[in-house]
Structure formats: structure tokens, C-alpha cells
LODOMAR-810883 format. One record per residue (C-alpha): residue in one letter; chain; x, y, z. Coordinates in nm, 4 decimals, decimal comma, padded with zeros to 6 digits. Example, Ala and Ser with C-alpha at 12.3 -4.5 7.8 and 13.67 -1.06 7.14 Angstrom:
2
NODE   resn   chain       east      north         up
NODE      A       A    01,2300   -00,4500    00,7800
NODE      S       A    01,3670   -00,1060    00,7140
//
This chain:
488
NODE   resn   chain       east      north         up
NODE      M       A    01,0716    03,1639    01,1991
NODE      T       A    00,7914    03,4203    01,0600
NODE      Q       A    00,5371    03,2825    01,2994
NODE      K       A    00,5630    03,2384    01,7277
NODE      V       A    00,3944    03,0134    01,9037
NODE      H       A    00,1520    03,2347    02,1677
NODE      K       A    00,1029    03,0942    02,5130
NODE      G       A   -00,1693    03,1760    02,7459
NODE      L       A   -00,4641    03,0545    02,9590
NODE      H       A   -00,8387    03,0177    02,9154
NODE      H       A   -01,0196    02,9424    03,1966
NODE      G       A   -00,7198    02,7970    03,3550
NODE      I       A   -00,6436    02,5848    03,0518
NODE      P       A   -00,3201    02,6401    02,8492
NODE      T       A   -00,3399    02,7448    02,5324
NODE      Y       A   -00,1320    02,7360    02,2466
NODE      S       A   -00,1876    02,9760    01,9163
NODE      L       A   -00,0822    03,1417    01,6096
NODE      D       A   -00,1064    03,4824    01,4534
NODE      D       A   -00,3134    03,3811    01,1444
NODE      G       A   -00,5627    03,5118    00,9707
NODE      G       A   -00,8553    03,3693    00,7862
NODE      P       A   -00,9878    03,0024    00,8623
NODE      C       A   -00,9002    02,8460    01,2351
NODE      N       A   -00,8106    02,5066    01,3194
NODE      G       A   -00,8828    02,4457    01,6960
NODE      K       A   -00,8197    02,1563    01,8827
NODE      L       A   -00,9116    02,0652    02,2870
NODE      H       A   -00,6742    01,8352    02,3987
NODE      V       A   -00,7134    01,6020    02,7062
NODE      G       A   -00,4384    01,4409    02,8284
NODE      V       A   -00,5685    01,0320    02,8660
NODE      G       A   -00,5066    00,8120    02,5970
NODE      M       A   -00,5291    00,4291    02,5724
NODE      R       A   -00,1677    00,4245    02,7629
NODE      D       A   -00,3535    00,5260    03,0172
NODE      E       A   -00,5806    00,2789    03,0508
NODE      P       A   -00,5883   -00,0391    03,2997
NODE      A       A   -00,6061   -00,3326    03,0573
NODE      V       A   -00,9808   -00,4527    03,2402
NODE      L       A   -01,1025   -00,0735    03,1116
NODE      A       A   -00,9384   -00,0855    02,7552
NODE      G       A   -01,1533    00,0676    02,5419
NODE      I       A   -01,3125    00,3280    02,7832
NODE      T       A   -01,1712    00,6977    02,6594
NODE      H       A   -01,2571    00,5634    02,3054
NODE      L       A   -01,6105    00,5203    02,4532
NODE      V       A   -01,5922    00,8443    02,6379
NODE      E       A   -01,4989    01,0492    02,3183
NODE      H       A   -01,7579    00,8951    02,0933
NODE      L       A   -01,9871    00,9850    02,3669
NODE      L       A   -01,9159    01,3024    02,4064
NODE      L       A   -01,9497    01,3798    02,0172
NODE      R       A   -02,2971    01,2461    02,0209
NODE      M       A   -02,3819    01,4582    02,2872
NODE      V       A   -02,2930    01,8087    02,1039
NODE      Q       A   -02,4928    01,6595    01,7608
NODE      P       A   -02,5685    01,8110    01,5239
NODE      Q       A   -02,2945    02,0234    01,4106
NODE      T       A   -02,2414    02,1753    01,0633
NODE      V       A   -01,8595    02,2912    01,1180
NODE      L       A   -01,5919    02,0225    01,0057
NODE      H       A   -01,5139    01,8684    01,3469
NODE      G       A   -01,4404    01,5195    01,4890
NODE      G       A   -01,2830    01,3584    01,7341
NODE      T       A   -00,9342    01,0918    01,7945
NODE      T       A   -00,8242    00,8736    02,0709
NODE      G       A   -00,4645    00,8168    02,0590
NODE      T       A   -00,1766    00,6551    02,2396
NODE      E       A   -00,0919    00,9822    02,4810
NODE      S       A   -00,4280    01,2039    02,4468
NODE      V       A   -00,7956    01,2618    02,3268
NODE      E       A   -00,8676    01,5394    02,0838
NODE      F       A   -01,1685    01,7333    01,9568
NODE      W       A   -01,1180    01,9289    01,6762
NODE      A       A   -01,2789    02,1664    01,4437
NODE      S       A   -01,1796    02,3547    01,1331
NODE      G       A   -01,3508    02,6603    00,9966
NODE      E       A   -01,4504    03,0476    01,0507
NODE      P       A   -01,3072    03,1301    01,4507
NODE      E       A   -01,6883    03,1626    01,5652
NODE      D       A   -01,7778    02,8068    01,4776
NODE      V       A   -01,4620    02,6750    01,5850
NODE      A       A   -01,5089    02,8158    01,9220
NODE      A       A   -01,8783    02,6930    01,9275
NODE      F       A   -01,8113    02,3695    01,8604
NODE      L       A   -01,5200    02,3284    02,1519
NODE      N       A   -01,7775    02,5537    02,3595
NODE      A       A   -02,0082    02,2777    02,3221
NODE      I       A   -01,7715    01,9535    02,3814
NODE      A       A   -01,6737    02,1318    02,7249
NODE      A       A   -02,0450    02,1709    02,8103
NODE      A       A   -02,0957    01,8169    02,7350
NODE      V       A   -01,8255    01,6969    02,9957
NODE      C       A   -01,9867    01,9135    03,2538
NODE      R       A   -02,3309    01,7121    03,1768
NODE      F       A   -02,1736    01,3793    03,1153
NODE      Q       A   -02,3882    01,2035    03,3839
NODE      D       A   -02,6844    01,2682    03,1561
NODE      V       A   -02,5478    01,0393    02,9022
NODE      S       A   -02,8510    00,7498    02,8693
NODE      G       A   -02,7992    00,3759    02,8460
NODE      E       A   -02,9306    00,4116    02,5106
NODE      D       A   -02,6386    00,6401    02,3694
NODE      I       A   -02,3764    00,3842    02,5256
NODE      G       A   -02,5544    00,0903    02,3691
NODE      R       A   -02,5499    00,2440    02,0134
NODE      E       A   -02,2283    00,4188    02,0633
NODE      K       A   -02,0749    00,0624    02,1306
NODE      A       A   -02,2368   -00,0675    01,8341
NODE      V       A   -02,0428    00,2300    01,6081
NODE      I       A   -01,7375    00,1277    01,7381
NODE      Q       A   -01,7782   -00,2300    01,6851
NODE      A       A   -01,8199   -00,1234    01,3112
NODE      E       A   -01,5400    00,1018    01,3153
NODE      D       A   -01,3005   -00,1656    01,3979
NODE      P       A   -01,4692   -00,5206    01,4782
NODE      N       A   -01,1237   -00,6919    01,5002
NODE      K       A   -00,9935   -00,4209    01,7801
NODE      F       A   -01,3493   -00,4887    01,9048
NODE      R       A   -01,3231   -00,8445    01,9571
NODE      A       A   -00,9974   -00,9440    01,9762
NODE      V       A   -00,6687   -00,9556    02,1788
NODE      S       A   -00,3671   -00,9317    02,0227
NODE      S       A   -00,0496   -00,7714    02,1423
NODE      G       A    00,2160   -00,5910    01,9332
NODE      L       A    00,5209   -00,4436    01,9512
NODE      Y       A    00,4011   -00,1957    02,2689
NODE      G       A    00,2585   -00,5147    02,4334
NODE      Y       A    00,6137   -00,7252    02,3419
NODE      R       A    00,8093   -00,4592    02,5341
NODE      F       A    00,6146   -00,3589    02,8131
NODE      G       A    00,3455   -00,6203    02,8444
NODE      A       A    00,0025   -00,5046    03,0097
NODE      A       A    00,0933   -00,1723    03,1390
NODE      D       A    00,1514    00,1862    03,0309
NODE      L       A    00,2452    00,2336    02,6853
NODE      G       A    00,1691   -00,1874    02,6398
NODE      N       A   -00,2014   -00,1259    02,7175
NODE      A       A   -00,1932    00,1174    02,3685
NODE      H       A   -00,2500   -00,1385    02,1429
NODE      F       A   -00,3901   -00,4877    02,2405
NODE      G       A   -00,7375   -00,4675    02,1385
NODE      A       A   -01,0683   -00,3003    02,3279
NODE      P       A   -01,2949   -00,5803    02,3930
NODE      A       A   -01,3314   -00,4692    02,7049
NODE      T       A   -01,5868   -00,2125    02,6067
NODE      E       A   -01,8336   -00,4640    02,5215
NODE      S       A   -01,9379   -00,4710    02,9286
NODE      L       A   -01,8532   -00,1141    03,0209
NODE      G       A   -02,1414    00,0378    03,2488
NODE      M       A   -02,2421    00,4037    03,3152
NODE      S       A   -02,0771    00,3937    03,6352
NODE      E       A   -01,7188    00,3204    03,5133
NODE      L       A   -01,7655    00,5981    03,2057
NODE      L       A   -01,8659    00,8684    03,4813
NODE      S       A   -01,5745    00,7800    03,7124
NODE      W       A   -01,3215    00,7827    03,4345
NODE      A       A   -01,4689    01,0932    03,2904
NODE      R       A   -01,4372    01,2891    03,6539
NODE      Q       A   -01,1143    01,1631    03,6680
NODE      W       A   -00,9445    01,2664    03,3663
NODE      F       A   -01,1734    01,5457    03,1676
NODE      V       A   -01,0858    01,7925    03,4035
NODE      A       A   -00,9197    02,1787    03,3370
NODE      E       A   -00,6072    02,0801    03,4818
NODE      N       A   -00,5437    01,7640    03,2366
NODE      A       A   -00,6872    02,0253    02,9273
NODE      A       A   -00,4983    02,2196    02,6670
NODE      L       A   -00,5996    02,4184    02,3855
NODE      T       A   -00,4648    02,4736    02,0367
NODE      F       A   -00,5051    02,6985    01,7316
NODE      T       A   -00,3555    02,7436    01,3866
NODE      G       A   -00,4963    03,1181    01,4025
NODE      E       A   -00,5719    03,3503    01,7115
NODE      V       A   -00,7733    03,2221    02,0356
NODE      P       A   -01,1598    03,3027    01,8898
NODE      A       A   -01,2988    03,6118    02,0768
NODE      A       A   -01,6222    03,3199    02,1158
NODE      L       A   -01,4316    03,0779    02,3355
NODE      D       A   -01,6059    02,9994    02,6066
NODE      V       A   -01,4449    02,6256    02,7398
NODE      S       A   -01,5514    02,5852    03,0969
NODE      M       A   -01,4016    02,1830    03,2121
NODE      P       A   -01,4656    02,0541    03,5288
NODE      P       A   -01,2253    02,1113    03,8376
NODE      G       A   -00,9943    01,8419    03,9179
NODE      S       A   -00,6357    01,7285    03,9841
NODE      I       A   -00,3463    01,6317    03,7724
NODE      P       A   -00,3827    01,2845    03,7251
NODE      E       A   -00,1119    01,0368    03,8613
NODE      R       A    00,0164    00,8500    03,5754
NODE      S       A    00,2190    00,4977    03,5739
NODE      V       A    00,5587    00,4764    03,4331
NODE      A       A    00,6533    00,2666    03,1253
NODE      V       A    00,9384   -00,0279    03,2468
NODE      P       A    01,0748   -00,2677    02,9436
NODE      L       A    00,9935   -00,6148    03,0364
NODE      I       A    01,2517   -00,7124    02,7466
NODE      T       A    01,6102   -00,5940    02,8910
NODE      E       A    01,7976   -00,7296    02,6013
NODE      P       A    01,8540   -00,7935    02,2071
NODE      T       A    01,5362   -01,0551    02,1266
NODE      L       A    01,3615   -01,2360    01,8925
NODE      V       A    00,9925   -01,2116    01,9815
NODE      V       A    00,7520   -01,4453    01,7715
NODE      S       A    00,4668   -01,2970    01,6694
NODE      R       A    00,1113   -01,2946    01,5801
NODE      K       A    00,1446   -01,0202    01,3141
NODE      D       A    00,2656   -01,0458    00,9424
NODE      G       A    00,6204   -00,9747    00,8171
NODE      V       A    00,8965   -00,8315    01,0294
NODE      A       A    00,9668   -00,5241    01,2502
NODE      L       A    01,2357   -00,3860    01,3594
NODE      S       A    01,2089   -00,2129    01,7339
NODE      L       A    01,4551   -00,0072    01,9010
NODE      L       A    01,4418    00,2740    02,1906
NODE      V       A    01,5862    00,5741    02,0715
NODE      P       A    01,6370    00,9227    02,2385
NODE      D       A    01,3628    01,1533    02,1223
NODE      A       A    01,5867    01,4300    02,0253
NODE      D       A    01,7131    01,1651    01,7261
NODE      A       A    01,3901    00,9913    01,6890
NODE      E       A    01,2949    01,1286    01,3969
NODE      L       A    01,6305    01,1909    01,2537
NODE      L       A    01,6667    00,7706    01,2958
NODE      A       A    01,3135    00,7092    01,1426
NODE      E       A    01,4085    00,8772    00,8008
NODE      A       A    01,7776    00,7660    00,7696
NODE      L       A    01,7073    00,3984    00,8854
NODE      R       A    01,3807    00,3968    00,6443
NODE      Y       A    01,6064    00,5417    00,4068
NODE      E       A    01,9071    00,3044    00,4605
NODE      L       A    01,6602   -00,0175    00,4788
NODE      C       A    01,5042    00,0397    00,1763
NODE      A       A    01,8072    00,0723   -00,0350
NODE      R       A    01,9312   -00,2409    00,1150
NODE      L       A    01,6318   -00,4837    00,1395
NODE      R       A    01,4016   -00,3302   -00,1791
NODE      H       A    01,6745   -00,2048   -00,3773
NODE      D       A    01,9570   -00,4279   -00,3386
NODE      Y       A    01,8000   -00,7590   -00,2408
NODE      G       A    01,4221   -00,7387   -00,3391
NODE      L       A    01,2813   -00,8340    00,0031
NODE      V       A    01,0332   -00,5677    00,0992
NODE      Y       A    00,8018   -00,2952   -00,0665
NODE      S       A    00,7993   -00,0716    00,1554
NODE      V       A    00,9615    00,0508    00,5098
NODE      V       A    00,7407    00,2202    00,7272
NODE      D       A    00,8191    00,3943    01,0829
NODE      F       A    00,5841    00,4109    01,3977
NODE      Q       A    00,6845    00,6389    01,7066
NODE      A       A    00,5421    00,6662    02,0665
NODE      P       A    00,7360    00,8007    02,3523
NODE      M       A    00,8277    00,5487    02,6114
NODE      D       A    00,8850    00,8873    02,8475
NODE      A       A    00,9812    01,2561    02,8548
NODE      D       A    01,3334    01,1319    02,6561
NODE      T       A    01,3289    00,8079    02,5010
NODE      V       A    01,1020    00,7392    02,2182
NODE      Q       A    01,0300    00,3364    02,0820
NODE      L       A    01,0875    00,3686    01,7258
NODE      D       A    00,9656    00,0567    01,5322
NODE      L       A    00,9991   -00,0382    01,1267
NODE      I       A    00,7816   -00,2081    00,9785
NODE      L       A    00,8927   -00,4456    00,6770
NODE      D       A    00,6710   -00,5950    00,4553
NODE      P       A    00,8646   -00,9023    00,2799
NODE      T       A    00,6189   -01,1736    00,1532
NODE      S       A    00,5499   -01,5097    00,3416
NODE      S       A    00,8652   -01,7174    00,1789
NODE      N       A    01,0855   -01,3871    00,2225
NODE      I       A    01,0505   -01,3471    00,5792
NODE      P       A    01,3629   -01,5237    00,7174
NODE      A       A    01,5894   -01,3416    00,4816
NODE      A       A    01,4213   -01,0560    00,5371
NODE      F       A    01,4771   -01,0772    00,8768
NODE      D       A    01,8462   -01,1799    00,8627
NODE      A       A    01,9075   -00,8781    00,5910
NODE      G       A    01,7177   -00,5965    00,8244
NODE      T       A    01,9144   -00,6874    01,1846
NODE      A       A    02,2267   -00,7286    00,9820
NODE      A       A    02,1674   -00,3717    00,8445
NODE      L       A    02,1146   -00,2340    01,1677
NODE      H       A    02,4405   -00,3388    01,3286
NODE      D       A    02,6564   -00,2922    01,0167
NODE      I       A    02,5098    00,0953    01,0039
NODE      A       A    02,5610    00,1071    01,3934
NODE      S       A    02,9528    00,0119    01,3172
NODE      T       A    03,0306    00,2051    00,9718
NODE      G       A    02,7674    00,4421    00,9944
NODE      F       A    02,5164    00,6013    00,7448
NODE      S       A    02,5827    00,6635    00,4176
NODE      V       A    02,5976    01,0537    00,2694
NODE      E       A    02,2793    00,9682    00,0548
NODE      A       A    02,0802    00,8678    00,3819
NODE      L       A    02,1589    01,1592    00,5692
NODE      D       A    02,1351    01,3977    00,2904
NODE      Y       A    01,7314    01,2729    00,2278
NODE      T       A    01,7384    01,2967    00,5941
NODE      R       A    01,7973    01,6436    00,6637
NODE      K       A    01,5637    01,7256    00,3274
NODE      A       A    01,2661    01,5427    00,5160
NODE      R       A    01,2800    01,7354    00,8205
NODE      A       A    01,3166    02,0208    00,6418
NODE      S       A    01,0016    01,9616    00,4860
NODE      D       A    00,8214    01,8644    00,8025
NODE      L       A    00,9886    02,1827    00,9468
NODE      E       A    00,8432    02,3747    00,6992
NODE      Y       A    01,1517    02,5242    00,6108
NODE      G       A    01,1531    02,7188    00,8994
NODE      R       A    00,8933    02,9868    00,7687
NODE      S       A    00,5943    02,8791    00,9710
NODE      V       A    00,4837    02,6408    01,2768
NODE      P       A    00,3714    02,3041    01,1827
NODE      D       A    00,0007    02,1859    01,3106
NODE      W       A    00,2054    01,8880    01,4514
NODE      H       A    00,4631    02,1431    01,6675
NODE      L       A    00,1344    02,2830    01,8521
NODE      D       A    00,0177    01,9166    01,9048
NODE      R       A    00,3311    01,8569    02,0669
NODE      L       A    00,3423    02,1814    02,2761
NODE      A       A   -00,0141    02,0752    02,4420
NODE      V       A    00,0191    01,6895    02,4956
NODE      R       A    00,3646    01,6661    02,5978
NODE      G       A    00,3007    01,9633    02,8269
NODE      L       A    00,0292    01,8007    03,0341
NODE      R       A    00,2591    01,4976    03,0574
NODE      G       A    00,4888    01,7197    03,2375
NODE      W       A    00,7345    01,7154    02,9582
NODE      S       A    00,9154    01,9513    02,7849
NODE      T       A    00,9397    02,0457    02,4002
NODE      P       A    01,1871    02,1663    02,2485
NODE      G       A    01,1551    02,4709    01,9793
NODE      L       A    01,1810    02,4844    01,6574
NODE      K       A    01,4544    02,6813    01,6142
NODE      T       A    01,6347    02,4124    01,8209
NODE      V       A    01,5219    02,0816    01,6297
NODE      T       A    01,6678    02,2874    01,3187
NODE      R       A    01,9712    02,3367    01,4841
NODE      H       A    02,0176    02,0065    01,5943
NODE      T       A    01,9099    01,8924    01,2396
NODE      D       A    02,1785    02,0730    01,0684
NODE      S       A    02,4425    01,9431    01,3289
NODE      T       A    02,3537    01,5898    01,3020
NODE      T       A    02,6478    01,4133    01,1332
NODE      A       A    02,6284    01,0980    00,9426
NODE      V       A    02,8938    00,9925    01,2429
NODE      S       A    02,7193    01,1119    01,5335
NODE      L       A    02,3637    00,9891    01,4145
NODE      A       A    02,5346    00,6364    01,3945
NODE      A       A    02,6771    00,6611    01,7459
NODE      S       A    02,3180    00,7244    01,8654
NODE      L       A    02,1969    00,3925    01,6640
NODE      A       A    02,4933    00,2357    01,8514
NODE      A       A    02,3893    00,3578    02,1531
NODE      S       A    02,0306    00,2150    02,1311
NODE      M       A    02,1479   -00,1120    02,0046
NODE      E       A    02,0814   -00,3208    02,3138
NODE      S       A    01,7430   -00,2225    02,3387
NODE      L       A    01,6989   -00,4130    01,9833
NODE      M       A    01,3555   -00,6340    01,9181
NODE      V       A    01,2736   -00,8078    01,6377
NODE      A       A    00,9289   -00,9377    01,5754
NODE      V       A    00,8908   -01,2373    01,3295
NODE      A       A    00,5752   -01,3507    01,1836
NODE      G       A    00,5380   -01,6720    01,3858
NODE      Y       A    00,4033   -01,9034    01,0754
NODE      A       A    00,7361   -01,8610    00,9113
NODE      K       A    00,8548   -02,0758    01,2639
NODE      P       A    01,1426   -01,8743    01,3486
NODE      R       A    01,3647   -02,0311    01,6263
NODE      R       A    01,5954   -02,0093    01,9030
NODE      K       A    01,9138   -02,1257    01,6227
NODE      H       A    01,7642   -01,7888    01,3900
NODE      A       A    01,7541   -01,5733    01,6866
NODE      A       A    02,1270   -01,6570    01,8056
NODE      A       A    02,2774   -01,6390    01,4638
NODE      Q       A    02,1633   -01,2620    01,5045
NODE      G       A    02,3095   -01,1896    01,8475
NODE      L       A    01,9358   -01,2316    01,9653
NODE      A       A    01,7969   -01,3988    02,2423
NODE      F       A    01,4709   -01,5764    02,1779
NODE      E       A    01,1324   -01,5443    02,3402
NODE      S       A    00,8261   -01,7063    02,1919
NODE      F       A    00,5427   -01,4635    02,3754
NODE      L       A    00,3146   -01,8146    02,4052
NODE      I       A    00,1070   -01,7729    02,7738
NODE      W       A    00,1833   -02,1540    02,8227
NODE      R       A    00,5262   -02,1573    03,0042
NODE      D       A    00,7498   -02,4554    03,0623
NODE      T       A    00,7396   -02,6126    03,3715
NODE      A       A    00,8754   -02,9156    03,5662
NODE      P       A    00,6583   -03,2577    03,4694
NODE      A       A    00,4236   -03,2743    03,7514
NODE      V       A    00,1028   -03,4781    03,8476
NODE      P       A   -00,0454   -03,2255    04,1307
NODE      N       A   -00,2151   -03,4778    04,3613
NODE      G       A   -00,5380   -03,3607    04,5158
NODE      H       A   -00,6517   -03,1022    04,2586
NODE      R       A   -00,9342   -03,1749    04,0054
NODE      A       A   -00,8065   -03,3082    03,6380
NODE      W       A   -00,9837   -03,2121    03,3059
NODE      Q       A   -00,9558   -03,4952    03,0230
NODE      A       A   -00,8910   -03,3045    02,6314
NODE      K       A   -01,2169   -03,4834    02,4163
NODE      D       A   -00,9950   -03,5314    02,1559
NODE      S       A   -00,6328   -03,5915    02,2724
NODE      E       A   -00,4591   -03,7312    02,5917
NODE      A       A   -00,4065   -03,3718    02,7187
NODE      V       A   -00,4888   -03,3154    03,0700
NODE      L       A   -00,5456   -03,0001    03,2654
NODE      W       A   -00,5274   -02,9288    03,6280
NODE      L       A   -00,6052   -02,6049    03,8137
NODE      T       A   -00,4259   -02,5476    04,1248
NODE      P       A   -00,4626   -02,2328    04,3302
NODE      D       A   -00,1681   -02,0807    04,1783
NODE      R       A   -00,1499   -02,2147    03,8324
NODE      L       A   -00,3291   -02,3903    03,5182
NODE      L       A   -00,1090   -02,6576    03,4429
NODE      K       A   -00,1454   -02,8783    03,1062
NODE      R       A    00,0188   -03,2214    03,0057
NODE      S       A    00,0554   -03,2745    02,6326
NODE      G       A    00,2925   -03,6214    02,6026
NODE      K       A    00,6102   -03,5722    02,7844
NODE      K       A    00,5498   -03,1661    02,7921
NODE      T       A    00,3914   -02,9827    03,1355
NODE      K       A    00,3367   -02,6513    03,0507
NODE      A       A    00,2090   -02,3651    03,3108
NODE      I       A   -00,0057   -02,0671    03,3202
NODE      E       A    00,0963   -01,8296    03,6338
NODE      L       A   -00,2897   -01,7358    03,7758
NODE      A       A   -00,1336   -01,4268    03,9620
NODE      D       A   -00,0146   -01,2963    03,6546
NODE      I       A   -00,3559   -01,2931    03,4602
NODE      A       A   -00,4277   -00,9021    03,3884
NODE      V       A   -00,7523   -00,9702    03,2330
NODE      A       A   -01,0240   -01,2617    03,1890
NODE      G       A   -01,2260   -01,2056    02,9377
NODE      D       A   -01,5746   -01,4096    02,9638
NODE      R       A   -01,7021   -01,4893    02,6035
NODE      S       A   -02,0645   -01,6837    02,5577
NODE      C       A   -01,9454   -01,8721    02,2829
NODE      G       A   -01,7718   -02,0614    02,5832
NODE      C       A   -01,4226   -01,8733    02,5380
NODE      V       A   -01,2274   -01,7487    02,8528
NODE      C       A   -00,9918   -01,5039    02,6819
NODE      L       A   -00,6776   -01,5102    02,9376
NODE      L       A   -00,4138   -01,1739    02,9123
NODE      D       A   -00,0843   -01,1636    03,1377
NODE      R       A    00,0698   -00,8906    03,2470
NODE      H       A    00,3481   -00,9960    02,9752
NODE      G       A    00,0904   -00,9083    02,7016
NODE      R       A    00,0682   -01,2787    02,6530
NODE      S       A   -00,2730   -01,4085    02,5439
NODE      L       A   -00,4853   -01,7109    02,4701
NODE      D       A   -00,8792   -01,7965    02,3981
NODE      F       A   -00,9044   -02,0972    02,6019
NODE      D       A   -01,1804   -02,2998    02,4512
NODE      V       A   -01,3746   -02,4539    02,7228
NODE      T       A   -01,5835   -02,6778    02,4889
NODE      E       A   -01,2825   -02,8588    02,3888
NODE      W       A   -01,2211   -03,0202    02,7257
NODE      R       A   -01,4823   -03,2892    02,9290
NODE      K       A   -01,7299   -03,1033    03,1482
NODE      G       A   -01,6044   -02,7277    03,0577
NODE      K       A   -01,8764   -02,5446    03,1613
NODE      E       A   -01,7438   -02,6513    03,5023
NODE      L       A   -01,3976   -02,5932    03,4023
NODE      R       A   -01,5046   -02,2695    03,2872
NODE      S       A   -01,6619   -02,1367    03,6005
NODE      S       A   -01,3458   -02,2986    03,8080
NODE      L       A   -01,1313   -02,0949    03,6251
NODE      L       A   -01,2935   -01,7879    03,6057
NODE      A       A   -01,3097   -01,8204    03,9959
NODE      A       A   -00,9401   -01,9060    04,0272
NODE      V       A   -00,7853   -01,5669    03,8563
NODE      P       A   -00,8185   -01,2558    04,0668
NODE      E       A   -01,1957   -01,1356    04,0673
NODE      D       A   -01,1297   -00,8064    03,9370
NODE      T       A   -00,9983   -00,9069    03,6305
NODE      V       A   -01,2801   -01,0992    03,4830
NODE      R       A   -01,4561   -00,8935    03,1958
NODE      V       A   -01,7548   -00,9978    02,9430
NODE      F       A   -01,6153   -01,0158    02,6321
NODE      P       A   -01,7885   -01,0550    02,2757
NODE      A       A   -01,8197   -01,3659    02,1571
NODE      D       A   -01,5158   -01,4739    01,9467
//
């Protein structure tokens, strides 16, 4: 290794830098991301990021900001003094965040809506939500319609809690610029929630997303190796042997210091979804049992060597990892340790790591492909419909108001504990105490998201006296869960 990471402190903020000369890439990392947001405030970190970038304009250095699952980063690339000036300006903006105007907030909400209209409007859980529900990592990607109603008091409180010196870090691909003067407000190290899986056995989940996804909880030390090796094996089988998919894409997110959720996304055509589910799930079991191929291991080592830049330099991603994991109190192995682990990994040891992770297997299958319990059982999986309406014993709750559907025989009852619906001989229920967010839309819908991550846009206009139903429903859920959402 020809480079060394230099660690230091700048106004109490940890720094990670290299000794390269020339143009500099610098980042200010703040240890708060989408996973840290309660469901009722989903999107608040992204809005704070946008407002801080607005406050420092105009800027002529290459720059930007990103809100991710674990952190926010503000970056600039160019001459060291220009990079320093940008990061100094961001820190100064944090210190005067109370100066943000209502007009600024409104404009940045509009910008965020333009950036991703669907995320701004809709609630739609994905793989994190399926496994963790509406908490911690599960909150990272279910959407951010609460952005619409976020106000200055909430934004200021959030910034004061998280955007503090004790929760920040700096990284530079060169030396720390001499002109750097990043002074963040003082605070305390924030308390964080713990990600707890709600799905605890191998399970098929009916998904609103397209295609098929295979998800595992794997050791952090093996996550990159397993991602590369499984992509190779799945492509070899599902694409080259069977012609079922075009690609296999992997995503990784740390559950905690030692465990990573590894997701492998398959893209079969609609007609090939059942076959891709069977072939993909069977492939994982087969590899865990018989081992990875020699070719898969060879490919994996070469891919990791490229990621590690063949040991000649320190990749930018390693600096980011040191900073972000450090802010969460997680250790990060050095590149020499990672390289030694890669070189010592065998097809047998990697298969053993996969086999030990198979109890966490979760397979998401597009709902329009009509996956059923029998399909799950054939692959040794439990079945989760992921519908917020849950089957319950037939009952007519005496003494409670009933609402009749306009175009069917369905009937609703609202009790102090549950919303009940009877259609034909089936009765289903939503537990009101489980509601994490109740989104009030001006179009007449009430969006319900429960603590398991299951959601529903409930259209009260489909029911007689729907306005009364809407008012009664919003009054029945926990008061602190109600937010104004954009019209759907």
C-alpha cells in the first residue's frame, strides 16, 4: 500500500485524509440518514440538506449533497482552497439555520418533488421495509410524502439534534486544506435505534415492485465477496443457462456493525417471474449446499482486487466508510485486513458463510405474478402477503357505527381498537395501535402505514358518508401519527 490514511481532529471533528497533491475531493459527513428518521418525519434530512445547499449559493466549485441511508454528505472537488471554502460555508449555514425562510422551505419542497415525484407522493415499502417494518433501516426507502407538511420548528429541531460537531466527520483525498475552518454547532452524540428484523424465518413476500429479489443477512466481512460471487453464479444460471433474466444487481445496507442486508435484484419479464423465483431460490440452496464454482471465486477475487485498486492506493469509498461507520461507533477493518481476507477466502468457506445466512432468506415476488402459499412451500418458505388488511374471525361489532360501500355489499366498522371490513364471508381488520403514519390527503384518501411497513391508500369517497368516515378514522388513530400528505 503506497498511501496511508491520516487521522486527525479539526475543531473536534474527526478527519480522514491522504497525502496526495493536486486537485482535492473533500466531504463533510453528518451521521444522520433516512434510517434515523421516524416514519412521521420521513424526508426531513433530505429537506435540511437541500436548504443548506440553498443557503450557500452561489458556488462555482464543483459541489453537491446527498442524503443516504446512514448519512448526509456535502462534497466539493477542485483546488484545496475552493473545497475548503465550500465546506466552511456549509458549516456556517448550519450555525444560522434558523434564518431559513418559509419561502426557502416551499421552494426546496418543490425542488424535491421535481427530483422524485413518486417518492414525494407515495408510500411503497421495499426490501428494507419488508424485513424491518416502519423503523430504523425499514424507514430508509418507503417514500417521503410527509415532506409536504414539514414545518420550520421540526426542521430546526432536527438540525439542532443531528447537525452537530459530535456527529460530523471530514474526508479528503489529499491533505487537509490549510484554509479549512469548519465550525459546527456543539451538541451530543445522538441516540440511535437498533434495527430488529420482523421476518425471522425464510419467507416469500408478495411485493408491489417488479420482478424478483433475493435478500439475505450476511456477515459484514463477507458481504462484498458474497455479492460478487452470487451475482456471477446467478447470471451464469438464470441468464446464460435458462435465459430468464438480463441482469443481477446487488444492493447492500448495514443492519448493524457486523451484519449487512444483501439484496440481489432479478429482472425477468412478467411471464418469467415464477420461473425466475424458482430458479433463483433453488440456486441459493444449491450453492449453499455444494459450494461456489472455481470460476465464481476467481471472478470475485479479481472484482475485489479492482475495488481495492490492487493495493496501490486508498479508494475514496474506504475514506467514506471510515467516516460514516465511525460516526455510528462501528469499527472498519483496514485495507490490508480486507485484502488478506479476500485472498484467504475459498469456495468452501464462502459457501459456508452463505449457508449460515440462509435462515434469513427473504424472497420478494411481484404481486401481479400471483405468488401463492403453495409456491412458497415448494421452496421451503413461509408466505407473507404483506397486506395491511389481516384476516380475522367473522364478527359484527355491536354498538359501533357501520359504513356501507357505494358499489358493493362491503361494510366497515370502526371500533376503538380496529378498522373492520366485511366483504362476503370474509372479515379483515387493521389494528389501529399498529399505525405508524396516517397520511391525510386532500383528494379524500387516508394513507395508512403500519409498524410492519404495510400500507394502504384508503379512499373514503368509495363509502357512503365518506367525509364522516375520514374524520372518524383520523380521530381514531394515534394523534401523533397524523400528517398531511400530497394529493394522490
